[in-house]
N, C-alpha and C positions, 0 to 999 in steps of 0.2 A: 744943242743943249736945250735950249727954251723950250720945242718942237716933245720932246723928252720929258721934261720935269710937268710939261701940259698934259701927257700922257700920263705919266703916274700921278697927278691929282686924281685926273677922271678913272680911272679905274681905281682910286680906294675910294672913293665915289658911288663906284658905280652895287651892283646886286640886288637894286628895286625890287618893283612887281611882277609877278610872272607875265602882266600883260606890256610891260615896257618894253621898249624897241632903242637898242643900243647908236643907234643912228640909220635915220632916213633909209627908207631905200632906194640902189641906185637906179642909174636914170633908165629909160626901156632903153631895151637896144642893148642890156649888157653883155649880149652872147651872140653877138650877130655881126660877122663880118664889116669893120667898117671902112669904106675903101677911102684911098689914099694917105693913109699910115702907113709910116715902118712896122715889119713885122717881125717877128721872131722865129727861130728855129727849134722846126723839132725832130731828133732822132733818137734812135733806137742803141743804147747802150748795153754791151752783152760782161757780165766780168763772172769768175770763177768760182764758184761756193764751198766752203768744206761741210756745210751744213749739210747741203742738198748730193753733194757729191756731185753736181752737176754744173753747167753752166749755163745763166740766166739772163733774163733782160728785165730793162726799164728805159720808162719813155723818159725823154729829158728833154726840158725846155731852155735855150740860149735865147736870152731879151736880144730887143733888137739892136743894132751898132756892136755886139758881141765883140771882144777882144781879147784874145790871148794876153795880151799887155795889162788888161785891168785884172784884180781880183774882186769877186762876188760872193754876195749871203746865199744859203743855198736851202730851198723851202722843200723837204721830204712828204707828197701829199700821197696818203695810204687810199684804196680802193676800198669799197665794200665785200662783202660774204662771197657774191655773185658776179665781180667782174675780176680784171686782171689790170697791169701797167697800161692799159688805153682806156680805162674808161672815164678818168679824169677829161681826156684831152675826147675820144672819142665824141659822150654821153653831156657831159658837164660842159663840153668845147672848154678848160681851161685857158687853153693857149690866147685863145680867139678874148676871152675874158683878162687878160695880163697885157697883150699887144693897147686895147683900149684904153685900161688902166696907165700903163703905159703913157702911151702916146696923150694923157691930158695931163701926163706929168702925178699922175696920182699914189705910188708906188714908188718905191726904191727898186732899180734894175737888179733881179733876182737871176740865178740859176735853179730850176726846178726839177727837182726827181721823181721821177712817178712811180713805182716800182711793184713788180709782185708780189703783195702780199702775204701769198700764199706760197711758205717755204715746203715743198715735198718735189721728191725728184720727180713725178709729175704732177708740173705746176699749174696744168692745163684746168681753165672751168671747168666742173667735174658739170653729168648730168642733173637737169635738177633735184629727184628721188636721191644725190648723194648729198645734197648743198649742207645738211646739218650733219651731216654722220661726226663720230669722235674724231677720226682722221682728219676729214676735211677741215674741224675743229681749230684742231692741235697743229695744222701746219701755218694759220695765222699765232701760234701764242712763239712758234717756233723762228718766227721771221724775225723776230728781237735779236736774236744771237745773228742771223744773216743781216740786217739791220746794221748792228755796231761792228760786227768781227769782219763781214767781206764789202760789203756797198760802198758806206762812207768813205771807208778807206781809200776802195777804185777809183772813186770818183774824184775825192782828193785829188789823187794821183793823176787824178786824167784832164781835170781841168781847173782853171787858176781861180780854187777856192779863199775865200775868208778862212781858214778850217779851226775854229773858235768857236767854242757856247756859244756866244754873245751874235755871233753872226750866222746859226745855224736852227732853223723851226722844224717843227713838225706835224703838220694836221691830218687829217679824214674823215671819212665820213661813213656811216654806221657804222660794222667792223671795224672798217680803217679809222673812226673815230675812235674807237675805244682802243687798238692798237696807240692810236698816237697817246692817249691821256697814259695808258700804262708804261708805254716806253720814254715816253717825255719827263712824265712826270717820277718817272721811277732812274732816271738816268740826269738828273740835274746837271751834270759836268760835263753832258753830250749837247746835251737843247739848251736855250733860253728862249724858246719862242713856242707855246705847245696852246694846238687848239684842235678840239673835239665835236665835230658834225653829225647831227642825228647817232652820238653815240650807241653805239648796239650792250646787248648786255654780257659780252667779252671785257667788259668797262670791269677793272677789278670793283671792289666793294670802297667806298671815300675813304674809310677807316684804314684798309690796307694802300690805297694811294696813296693818303698823305699820313704815315701814326703820326708823323711830326710835322704838323700843318706849316710851323712858323718856318722849316725849310724850303715852301713855297716861296719865298721872299727872294729867290736867290736867282728864281723869274724873271723875265723881262718882261712877258704878255702870259697868261693862263686865261684862253677865250672858249666860254662853251654857248652851244648855240642848240636848238630844235625849233620843229615846228607847233605851233598848238595841236593840228590835228596829227601827229602821227603818235603811235603806239609807243613808240621806243620814249617818249617827254620823259618817263618817268624816270629813267635812267638818271639823264640828266641835271634832272630837277634836283636828285639825291644828291650831288654832287654839288649843284650849288647851295641847297641848305649847307650842306656840312662843308664850306665853304665858306659862309655868311656867320656859322655861329661862331667860325673859328678864328673871324675876321680876316678872310685871306684876299686879300683884293682880286678881283679877275674881273672876266666881261661876262657878261649871260644877255645872253639875247634869243628873245623869243618871237621868233615871225610865226603867219597865218596859213605856212605851208604846211603837208603832209609830208611823206618819206619820199619827197623827191628831189628829180636836178635843178630846178628852181632854188630851193631853198639851200639846195650848194653852192649852187652858182654866189646868189648876195651873198652866201656867209663867207666862200673863196675870197671875193671884192673885199669885203669889211676887215677882215682878217689880213688880205693882202697887205691894205691902206695901211695898216696900226705895224708894220714890221721893220724892224732894221732901223728904226729912229732913234 
């Protein structure tokens, strides 16, 4: 309880200058395999989707020491416009980051679900020339129904989750950051912890995301981050400014990176440290 009170007090004071850092940079080797520590398990998870009419795949991380006799909070972690369910694991090395944090006792053991956020009948990564087509982008918006109606219930049926909003988080990078903010802020009855890393222009305008800013008080954490060298900084900055004007407590972190894995790796670590406290 004391840790929760301290977290809320810190968030209430946040929002400061653009140059401010939320936390010190994680230790070097954040995403490097560390010998001699317990490792989690990465699995492929399949589920049927009425939204796409297809069987879909997600990547699931189970923490070291996972037991079906114990219940766990769940983080849904969403990828960027050119990625799929393997981006967080293959590119950002999320599973290694989590293993290292858990070995240090820095995070709560959690299940992490990394879905394919492209809710289309053909959800493969498209050729580069089709990345920004209307159909492709629409698939990311359609994932809202797939996530809420299909994936979350399937995960709760298949794993020993703590299936309530206080034990469910959503975050993402780039296009997935926009999804996480759209879905998380749009469904506070489902998610209590929301994070957007380098959120893309698919992010709804601030006044549309939070037409009643006081409603954000239901959240346990709203976390925004972006790199100073990222040309998408303005998306997160606009939401940060709106939240400040309306007195909405949130975490705001600007690092020295661009739109790249180093920023997402560090912010995953920062976000994960705050979750489920």
